[in-house]
N, C-alpha and C positions, 0 to 999 in steps of 0.2 A: 598807080592811081591817075586817072584823068580827071581833072577838076575844071569845070566851067565856072568862072568867077566873075561876076558882073558887079560893078560898083556904081552907085549914083554919085558920081564924083562931085557934083555941085552941092550935095547936101551932107555927104559923109564927113564926120569929124574923125580924124585918125585915131583918137582915143575913145571913140564911142560915147561921147559925152551926152548927157541929157540936154535937150534944147526946149525952149518955150517959145520959139519963133512962130510956131503954127500949132493948131490943135493936134494934128497927127502928121508926123514926118517919117518917111522911109529913108533910113540912112544907107541901107545896102540891100541888094537883092542877089540871091545866089541860085544857080541851077547846078547841082553837084552830082557826080557819080564816079564809081570806081569799078574797073573791069578786071583787074588782075590781083592786086594786093590789098589786104585789109588796111584801113587807115584809122588813125586815132587823132583826135584834136582836143587841145585844151585852150581856153582863152589865154591870150598872152598876158593879160593883166592879172596880177597876183590876187586882187580883190574883186575881179570881174569887171565887165564893162558897165557903163552907166545907162545903157539903153536896153530895151527888151529884145529877145531873140526868139523868133518863131520858126519851127521846123515842121515840115510836112513830108512824111515818108511816102514815096511813090513806088518803090520796088525794093526787094531784098530785105535784109535784116539790119536794123539800126539799133545800136546799143548805147545806153547812157547810164551814168551813175548819179543818182540823186539821193542825198542824205544817207550815204553808205549803202544804198540798195541799188543793185544793177537791174535794169529793165531791158529786155530783149523785145524790140518792137518790129512790127511788120507793116506792110502796105496799108496806108490809111491812118497810121498813128500820127498824133499831133503832140509836139513838145513845146512848151513855152517856158523859157528861162527869164527870170526877172532881172532888173539891174543889180549890179554888185554881187552876182552869183558866179562863182568860178566853176563853169561847166566843163564836163569831160564827156566826150562821146566818140564812138568808133563804129565803122561799118564793116560788113562782111561782103566781099564781091560775089555777084554783081549787086550793088546797092545804089539806090538813087534817092535824093531828097531835094526839096525846094525849101528855101528859107528866106527870112527877111529880118533885118535889124530895124527897130523903129523906136521913136520917142515922140515928144510933143507935150504941149501944155495941158491937153485934155486926155492924155493916153490912159491914165488911171481911171478916170471917170468912164471912158468908153469900155474898158475891160470889166470894171465892176458892174456896169449896167448890163453887160452881156453875160454876167455870171462867172467870169474868170477870176480865180484867186490870184492875188499879186505875189505869187511865190512859185517855185518850180511846179509845173503842172503837166500831166500826161493824160491824153485821151486816146483810147484805142478804138479801132473799128469805125473810124469816121471817113472812110474812103468815099469821095464824091467827085465825079468828073468835073463838077462846077468849081471845086476848090482848085484842082489842078489847072483848069482852064484860066481861072483868074490869076494864078501865079504865073502861068505862061505869058499872059498879057502884060504883067508887070515886067517880066524879064525883057520881052520884046520892046516895050516902050522905053525901058532903061537903055537898051543897046542902041536904039535908033534916036534916042534923045528927043522923043516926041514933044510937040508943043504942050505947054502947061504941064511939064513933067511932074513937078512936085504935087500938083493937085490930082493928076491922073493916078499916080502911085498911091497917094493917100486914100483916094476913093476906092481903088481896087483892094487895098489892104483892109479897109473897114468892111467891105463886102465879104472878104475872106473870113474875117473874125466873126461876122454875123452868121455866115454859113456854118462855120465850125460850132458856134453856139447853138444853132438849130439842130445840128447833128447830135450835139450833147443832150439836148432836151429830149430827144427821141429815146434815150436810154431809160429803161423802166426805173421808176422810183427816184428819178432825179429831181432835186429842188435847187433853185438858184441861191436861196438865202439872201436875196438882193437887199431886202430891208435892213436886216441885222448887219450885214457886211458893210453897207453904206454907213450905217450908224457907227459901227466900230471904227471905220477909217476917219470919220469926222470927229471922233471923241476918244481915241485910244490913249491920249495923254491924260485923260481924266479917269475917275473911278467908274467902271462899267459893271453893272450887275447882270449876270447871265439870265436870271429870270425875266428881266426886262427885254433882253434880246429874244427870248423865247416868245414873249408876248407879241413882239413885232412880227413874228412869223406865224402867230396863231397856234402855237404848240405848247404842250406842257414842258416844264423845265427839263425833265429827264428825257423826253422824246426829242426835244430840240438838241440836246447834247449828243444823243445817240446818232441822229441823222446828220448833224453838222460834222461830227467826227468821221462818219462814214464817207461823206462827200469830200471833205476838205483834208482828210488825213491827219487831223489833229483836233483837240478839243477847242471850244471857243476861247478858253483861258490861255491855251498854248498859242493860238492864233494872235491874240492880243499881245502876248509876251514877245512873239517874234517881231511884230510891228514896232514895239517899243525899242527892242534891241537893235533893229535895223536903223531906226532913227538915231539912236545913240551912236552907233558906229559911224553913220554918215556925219553927224555933228562933230565927232572926234576928229575926223579926217578933213573936214571942210571948214572948220571954224577954230578960233582960239578961245572959245568959251571955257570957263572954269568947269571942272568936273561936276560940281554941285549944280550949276546952271544947266548942264547937259542932262543930268538926272531929272531935274524938275521939268525940263522941256520934253522929256521922254515918258513922263508919268510917275516919276519917283521923287518925292519931296525930301526923302531921307537919304542923304548921300551915302551913308554906311550901307543901308539896305540896297541901294542902287549898285554900289560896287560889289556887294556880295552876290547879287543876282547876275550881274554882268560876268563876273569871273566864273560862276557856276556853269553858265551856259556857253560862254565864249572861250573859256579856258585860261584867260589872263585878265588882269585888272584893266580898267579903262585907261589908266596912265600908260601901262605897257602896250596896249593896243595902239594908242596914238603914236607912241615912240617907234613902234615896230613898223607901222604901215604908212605914216605920214612922210 
């Protein structure tokens, strides 16, 4: 395997940590390809990096495993891994892809405004010469350490995300669910009623659930549950808060119910999760 690997050394945190120093920060830019042998890659961090990871396939076959499902992706496919996701992917020669790790204080707002779910996401058939050209400009600027590098890379990445979002909208039957997703992310620690979410999108309750599930790969209730559990996992690892306080901060005022839900979906109790991963 031949790997071209370019780092934005001024901005890259070796542990891929989330940063709030600027609205959008590019931690790393890659131009990768393999000519002879298949390659496989897992994130080195057992619980995943803290930044987002965007991949754009430009040639060959790119494979990734998401939620126990293997996807075989071709030229034009987009993959977005969220923070704290232990990703696994592998390519079949000859295969090429461009990618970027990114973070920032406004990254979630940018993604949700453009209709990206804040979870593992795949879009196929989005090949656009513009996307590749923008990525190539990022790599070139990173190698040459162009003036105002941080701002240049951030602007290029935001244009890449916008172009991908536009390609996504071209898919027939696509809906962004921007209003309800924005509401969910602002209020997921509180009680949320699905009929109200449907109302925000101008849909009946049953139609909203059907379309949301088709587009997001899970029901609205499952989407909310994942957000709550992700927050709980984050608080367990980054704070010394009591389990009851973490449950309350994640939308569960009943500690027993929180522990029951956590163990059902994570596989171990909150206490065990903290002890095992912290």
